[in-house]
NUBATOR-232081 format. One record per atom (N, C-alpha, C, CB): residue number from 1; residue in three letters; atom name; x negated, y negated, z. Coordinates in pm, whole numbers, m for minus. Glycine has a CB too. Layout:
% NUBATOR-232081
PT nuse lovex vexse     c1     c2     c3
PT  NUM   ala    CA      X      Y      Z
...
% end
This chain:
% NUBATOR-232081
PT nuse lovex vexse     c1     c2     c3
PT    1   unk     N  m1683   m378   1153
PT    1   unk    CA  m1615   m336   1032
PT    1   unk     C  m1686   m399    913
PT    1   unk    CB  m1464   m375   1035
PT    2   unk     N  m1740   m315    827
PT    2   unk    CA  m1813   m363    709
PT    2   unk     C  m1919   m466    744
PT    2   unk    CB  m1716   m422    609
PT    3   unk     N  m1987   m445    856
PT    3   unk    CA  m2095   m535    898
PT    3   unk     C  m2049   m663    964
PT    3   unk    CB  m2177   m569    782
PT    4   unk     N  m1920   m674    994
PT    4   unk    CA  m1866   m794   1058
PT    4   unk     C  m1801   m757   1191
PT    4   unk    CB  m1764   m864    966
PT    5   unk     N  m1801   m851   1282
PT    5   unk    CA  m1724   m833   1405
PT    5   unk     C  m1577   m853   1368
PT    5   unk    CB  m1771   m934   1518
PT    6   unk     N  m1491   m762   1411
PT    6   unk    CA  m1350   m769   1373
PT    6   unk     C  m1262   m723   1489
PT    6   unk    CB  m1322   m684   1248
PT    7   unk     N  m1141   m774   1492
PT    7   unk    CA  m1041   m734   1591
PT    7   unk     C   m935   m651   1519
PT    7   unk    CB   m977   m859   1662
PT    8   unk     N   m901   m536   1578
PT    8   unk    CA   m808   m442   1517
PT    8   unk     C   m667   m463   1574
PT    8   unk    CB   m854   m297   1540
PT    9   unk     N   m569   m469   1485
PT    9   unk    CA   m428   m478   1525
PT    9   unk     C   m353   m366   1455
PT    9   unk    CB   m366   m617   1490
PT   10   unk     N   m249   m314   1519
PT   10   unk    CA   m166   m208   1460
PT   10   unk     C    m19   m244   1481
PT   10   unk    CB   m198    m69   1524
PT   11   unk     N     58   m221   1375
PT   11   unk    CA    203   m238   1382
PT   11   unk     C    268   m114   1325
PT   11   unk    CB    251   m367   1305
PT   12   unk     N    371    m66   1392
PT   12   unk    CA    450     44   1341
PT   12   unk     C    590    m12   1316
PT   12   unk    CB    452    168   1442
PT   13   unk     N    632     m6   1190
PT   13   unk    CA    758    m67   1149
PT   13   unk     C    856     43   1112
PT   13   unk    CB    737   m166   1030
PT   14   unk     N    969     45   1179
PT   14   unk    CA   1073    142   1149
PT   14   unk     C   1128    114   1009
PT   14   unk    CB   1187    137   1256
PT   15   unk     N   1146    218    928
PT   15   unk    CA   1190    201    789
PT   15   unk     C   1324    128    780
PT   15   unk    CB   1201    337    721
PT   16   unk     N   1407    138    882
PT   16   unk    CA   1537     71    877
PT   16   unk     C   1522    m81    890
PT   16   unk    CB   1627    123    988
PT   17   unk     N   1400   m129    920
PT   17   unk    CA   1379   m272    941
PT   17   unk     C   1292   m337    833
PT   17   unk    CB   1317   m294   1076
PT   18   unk     N   1275   m268    721
PT   18   unk    CA   1187   m323    618
PT   18   unk     C   1262   m360    491
PT   18   unk    CB   1079   m224    586
PT   19   unk     N   1380   m413    506
PT   19   unk    CA   1455   m473    395
PT   19   unk     C   1481   m378    280
PT   19   unk    CB   1382   m590    345
PT   20   unk     N   1436   m418    161
PT   20   unk    CA   1465   m346     37
PT   20   unk     C   1411   m203     37
PT   20   unk    CB   1408   m421    m80
PT   21   unk     N   1314   m173    123
PT   21   unk    CA   1260    m38    128
PT   21   unk     C   1369     62    161
PT   21   unk    CB   1147    m30    232
PT   22   unk     N   1469     20    238
PT   22   unk    CA   1578    111    273
PT   22   unk     C   1645    166    148
PT   22   unk    CB   1681     40    361
PT   23   unk     N   1664     81     48
PT   23   unk    CA   1729    123    m76
PT   23   unk     C   1637    211   m160
PT   23   unk    CB   1773      2   m158
PT   24   unk     N   1508    180   m161
PT   24   unk    CA   1412    255   m242
PT   24   unk     C   1375    388   m179
PT   24   unk    CB   1286    173   m263
PT   25   unk     N   1406    406    m52
PT   25   unk    CA   1366    526     22
PT   25   unk     C   1471    637     13
PT   25   unk    CB   1341    490    167
PT   26   unk     N   1564    626    m81
PT   26   unk    CA   1670    726    m94
PT   26   unk     C   1623    845   m177
PT   26   unk    CB   1794    664   m157
PT   27   unk     N   1682    961   m150
PT   27   unk    CA   1646   1083   m222
PT   27   unk     C   1661   1062   m372
PT   27   unk    CB   1734   1201   m175
PT   28   unk     N   1562   1107   m448
PT   28   unk    CA   1565   1095   m593
PT   28   unk     C   1497    969   m645
PT   28   unk    CB   1705   1097   m640
PT   29   unk     N   1464    874   m556
PT   29   unk    CA   1395    753   m602
PT   29   unk     C   1247    784   m620
PT   29   unk    CB   1415    636   m502
PT   30   unk     N   1179    707   m706
PT   30   unk    CA   1037    729   m730
PT   30   unk     C    957    711   m601
PT   30   unk    CB    985    632   m838
PT   31   unk     N    990    609   m521
PT   31   unk    CA    920    587   m395
PT   31   unk     C    935    708   m303
PT   31   unk    CB    972    460   m325
PT   32   unk     N   1056    759   m293
PT   32   unk    CA   1079    876   m208
PT   32   unk     C   1005    997   m261
PT   32   unk    CB   1229    907   m197
PT   33   unk     N   1002   1013   m393
PT   33   unk    CA    929   1126   m453
PT   33   unk     C    780   1117   m421
PT   33   unk    CB    950   1130   m605
PT   34   unk     N    725    997   m418
PT   34   unk    CA    582    979   m392
PT   34   unk     C    549    993   m244
PT   34   unk    CB    536    844   m443
PT   35   unk     N    629    933   m158
PT   35   unk    CA    594    925    m16
PT   35   unk     C    657   1034     68
PT   35   unk    CB    634    792     38
PT   36   unk     N    763   1093     21
PT   36   unk    CA    845   1176    108
PT   36   unk     C    930   1077    186
PT   36   unk    CB    758   1271    203
PT   37   unk     N   1040   1118    236
PT   37   unk    CA   1124   1021    308
PT   37   unk     C   1046    970    428
PT   37   unk    CB   1259   1086    352
PT   38   unk     N   1029    840    435
PT   38   unk    CA    950    783    544
PT   38   unk     C   1041    728    653
PT   38   unk    CB    856    673    492
PT   39   unk     N   1002    751    776
PT   39   unk    CA   1079    698    888
PT   39   unk     C   1013    573    945
PT   39   unk    CB   1095    804    996
PT   40   unk     N    886    552    912
PT   40   unk    CA    816    432    959
PT   40   unk     C    694    407    871
PT   40   unk    CB    775    447   1107
PT   41   unk     N    645    284    881
PT   41   unk    CA    522    245    814
PT   41   unk     C    425    201    922
PT   41   unk    CB    547    130    708
PT   42   unk     N    306    256    921
PT   42   unk    CA    203    213   1015
PT   42   unk     C    105    124    939
PT   42   unk    CB    130    335   1081
PT   43   unk     N     82      5    992
PT   43   unk    CA    m11    m88    930
PT   43   unk     C   m119   m123   1031
PT   43   unk    CB     61   m216    880
PT   44   unk     N   m243   m104    990
PT   44   unk    CA   m358   m144   1070
PT   44   unk     C   m427   m256    994
PT   44   unk    CB   m456    m22   1096
PT   45   unk     N   m465   m360   1065
PT   45   unk    CA   m539   m470   1004
PT   45   unk     C   m655   m506   1096
PT   45   unk    CB   m448   m592    978
PT   46   unk     N   m770   m529   1035
PT   46   unk    CA   m887   m575   1109
PT   46   unk     C   m913   m718   1064
PT   46   unk    CB  m1013   m482   1084
PT   47   unk     N   m910   m812   1158
PT   47   unk    CA   m934   m952   1127
PT   47   unk     C  m1075   m990   1167
PT   47   unk    CB   m832  m1043   1198
PT   48   unk     N  m1144  m1054   1076
PT   48   unk    CA  m1281  m1097   1100
PT   48   unk     C  m1287  m1247   1124
PT   48   unk    CB  m1371  m1060    983
PT   49   unk     N  m1395  m1304   1079
PT   49   unk    CA  m1420  m1446   1095
PT   49   unk     C  m1305  m1528   1035
PT   49   unk    CB  m1553  m1484   1030
PT   50   unk     N  m1270  m1634   1101
PT   50   unk    CA  m1162  m1724   1057
PT   50   unk     C  m1027  m1653   1050
PT   50   unk    CB  m1196  m1784    922
PT   51   unk     N  m1011  m1544   1122
PT   51   unk    CA   m887  m1466   1125
PT   51   unk     C   m843  m1418    987
PT   51   unk    CB   m777  m1548   1187
PT   52   unk     N   m937  m1392    900
PT   52   unk    CA   m907  m1338    767
PT   52   unk     C   m925  m1186    771
PT   52   unk    CB   m998  m1401    658
PT   53   unk     N   m842  m1113    697
PT   53   unk    CA   m852   m966    701
PT   53   unk     C   m981   m915    640
PT   53   unk    CB   m734   m904    629
PT   54   unk     N  m1037   m815    707
PT   54   unk    CA  m1155   m744    658
PT   54   unk     C  m1109   m611    596
PT   54   unk    CB  m1258   m719    774
PT   55   unk     N  m1010   m549    659
PT   55   unk    CA   m953   m423    609
PT   55   unk     C   m805   m418    642
PT   55   unk    CB  m1027   m300    669
PT   56   unk     N   m727   m362    551
PT   56   unk    CA   m585   m337    571
PT   56   unk     C   m561   m191    537
PT   56   unk    CB   m495   m433    484
PT   57   unk     N   m496   m120    627
PT   57   unk    CA   m469     22    607
PT   57   unk     C   m320     45    629
PT   57   unk    CB   m555    112    704
PT   58   unk     N   m254    110    532
PT   58   unk    CA   m111    138    542
PT   58   unk     C    m89    288    531
PT   58   unk    CB    m31     63    432
PT   59   unk     N      2    338    613
PT   59   unk    CA     37    479    612
PT   59   unk     C    188    487    593
PT   59   unk    CB     m8    552    745
PT   60   unk     N    228    537    475
PT   60   unk    CA    370    552    443
PT   60   unk     C    395    696    399
PT   60   unk    CB    415    451    331
PT   61   unk     N    421    783    495
PT   61   unk    CA    443    923    462
PT   61   unk     C    320    985    400
PT   61   unk    CB    561    938    368
PT   62   unk     N    335   1041    279
PT   62   unk    CA    222   1104    211
PT   62   unk     C    126   1003    149
PT   62   unk    CB    272   1198    104
PT   63   unk     N    167    876    142
PT   63   unk    CA     84    774     79
PT   63   unk     C      6    698    186
PT   63   unk    CB    171    676     m4
PT   64   unk     N   m125    693    167
PT   64   unk    CA   m213    620    257
PT   64   unk     C   m298    527    171
PT   64   unk    CB   m302    716    343
PT   65   unk     N   m298    398    204
PT   65   unk    CA   m370    298    125
PT   65   unk     C   m464    222    217
PT   65   unk    CB   m271    201     53
PT   66   unk     N   m589    207    175
PT   66   unk    CA   m686    127    249
PT   66   unk     C   m745     25    154
PT   66   unk    CB   m798    217    313
PT   67   unk     N   m746   m102    195
PT   67   unk    CA   m805   m209    115
PT   67   unk     C   m908   m282    199
PT   67   unk    CB   m696   m307     63
PT   68   unk     N  m1026   m301    144
PT   68   unk    CA  m1130   m380    208
PT   68   unk     C  m1138   m515    137
PT   68   unk    CB  m1267   m306    206
PT   69   unk     N  m1157   m621    214
PT   69   unk    CA  m1164   m757    159
PT   69   unk     C  m1303   m812    185
PT   69   unk    CB  m1055   m849    222
PT   70   unk     N  m1363   m866     80
PT   70   unk    CA  m1500   m916     91
PT   70   unk     C  m1511  m1067     87
PT   70   unk    CB  m1582   m859    m18
PT   71   unk     N  m1425  m1133     10
PT   71   unk    CA  m1433  m1279      5
PT   71   unk     C  m1296  m1338    m27
PT   71   unk    CB  m1537  m1324   m100
PT   72   unk     N  m1279  m1462     13
PT   72   unk    CA  m1153  m1531     m7
PT   72   unk     C  m1180  m1666    m73
PT   72   unk    CB  m1077  m1549    127
PT   73   unk     N  m1082  m1714   m146
PT   73   unk    CA  m1093  m1844   m206
PT   73   unk     C  m1147  m1843   m348
PT   73   unk    CB  m1178  m1929   m123
PT   74   unk     N  m1198  m1732   m393
PT   74   unk    CA  m1250  m1724   m529
PT   74   unk     C  m1132  m1701   m625
PT   74   unk    CB  m1356  m1609   m543
PT   75   unk     N  m1142  m1753   m743
PT   75   unk    CA  m1039  m1734   m843
PT   75   unk     C  m1086  m1628   m941
PT   75   unk    CB  m1007  m1868   m917
PT   76   unk     N  m1001  m1530   m963
PT   76   unk    CA  m1034  m1423  m1056
PT   76   unk     C   m948  m1438  m1181
PT   76   unk    CB  m1013  m1283   m991
PT   77   unk     N  m1010  m1427  m1296
PT   77   unk    CA   m935  m1428  m1422
PT   77   unk     C   m879  m1288  m1445
PT   77   unk    CB  m1026  m1473  m1542
PT   78   unk     N   m749  m1280  m1456
PT   78   unk    CA   m683  m1150  m1475
PT   78   unk     C   m607  m1155  m1606
PT   78   unk    CB   m588  m1116  m1356
PT   79   unk     N   m632  m1056  m1691
PT   79   unk    CA   m566  m1048  m1820
PT   79   unk     C   m503   m910  m1833
PT   79   unk    CB   m666  m1077  m1936
PT   80   unk     N   m377   m906  m1870
PT   80   unk    CA   m309   m778  m1888
PT   80   unk     C   m375   m701  m2001
PT   80   unk    CB   m158   m799  m1917
PT   81   unk     N   m389   m570  m1986
PT   81   unk    CA   m450   m490  m2094
PT   81   unk     C   m354   m481  m2213
PT   81   unk    CB   m487   m347  m2043
PT   82   unk     N   m406   m452  m2331
PT   82   unk    CA   m320   m432  m2447
PT   82   unk     C   m227   m313  m2423
PT   82   unk    CB   m405   m409  m2576
PT   83   unk     N   m111   m317  m2483
PT   83   unk    CA    m11   m211  m2464
PT   83   unk     C    m68    m74  m2494
PT   83   unk    CB    111   m236  m2552
PT   84   unk     N   m159    m64  m2589
PT   84   unk    CA   m218     66  m2626
PT   84   unk     C   m301    125  m2512
PT   84   unk    CB   m306     50  m2751
PT   85   unk     N   m339     43  m2414
PT   85   unk    CA   m419     91  m2302
PT   85   unk     C   m335    112  m2176
PT   85   unk    CB   m532     m7  m2272
PT   86   unk     N   m204    109  m2190
PT   86   unk    CA   m115    130  m2075
PT   86   unk     C    m30    254  m2099
PT   86   unk    CB    m25      5  m2051
PT   87   unk     N     32    303  m1991
PT   87   unk    CA    117    421  m2003
PT   87   unk     C    222    418  m1894
PT   87   unk    CB     34    551  m1995
PT   88   unk     N    335    479  m1921
PT   88   unk    CA    439    498  m1821
PT   88   unk     C    405    626  m1746
PT   88   unk    CB    583    505  m1888
PT   89   unk     N    371    613  m1618
PT   89   unk    CA    325    726  m1538
PT   89   unk     C    437    792  m1458
PT   89   unk    CB    215    681  m1443
PT   90   unk     N    559    746  m1475
PT   90   unk    CA    672    795  m1395
PT   90   unk     C    684    946  m1396
PT   90   unk    CB    802    735  m1445
PT   91   unk     N    688   1007  m1515
PT   91   unk    CA    708   1151  m1524
PT   91   unk     C    589   1226  m1464
PT   91   unk    CB    728   1194  m1671
PT   92   unk     N    468   1178  m1488
PT   92   unk    CA    349   1242  m1433
PT   92   unk     C    352   1242  m1280
PT   92   unk    CB    222   1172  m1484
PT   93   unk     N    391   1130  m1221
PT   93   unk    CA    400   1122  m1076
PT   93   unk     C    508   1217  m1024
PT   93   unk    CB    430    978  m1031
PT   94   unk     N    623   1217  m1091
PT   94   unk    CA    730   1306  m1047
PT   94   unk     C    687   1453  m1058
PT   94   unk    CB    858   1283  m1130
PT   95   unk     N    623   1488  m1168
PT   95   unk    CA    578   1627  m1187
PT   95   unk     C    474   1666  m1082
PT   95   unk    CB    520   1645  m1327
PT   96   unk     N    385   1574  m1046
PT   96   unk    CA    281   1606   m948
PT   96   unk     C    338   1630   m809
PT   96   unk    CB    178   1494   m943
PT   97   unk     N    452   1570   m779
PT   97   unk    CA    515   1588   m649
PT   97   unk     C    586   1723   m637
PT   97   unk    CB    614   1475   m623
PT   98   unk     N    615   1785   m749
PT   98   unk    CA    684   1914   m749
PT   98   unk     C    588   2031   m741
PT   98   unk    CB    770   1928   m873
PT   99   unk     N    459   2005   m751
PT   99   unk    CA    359   2113   m747
PT   99   unk     C    336   2159   m607
PT   99   unk    CB    228   2067   m808
% end
């Protein structure tokens, strides 16, 4: 995986067992509008050297997220963008789900 030896693990978590997600997964919620009502979450993780993740993949209904990790322990300076460079995307996301 990404040029490293890695061990793959998979977990399938029933939506009824993921705490607050149960409340957010109700009809009309933004999460439900984005994902469709989910009955489970599938998580795949590949662990490399020192048992650190190399890749994490999540499948939640229509939403699929993959993250690759390259290094750990580094500190990144993060600064919030100015308000003029941000937007409320709620309506856009809701409208895109109705298409």
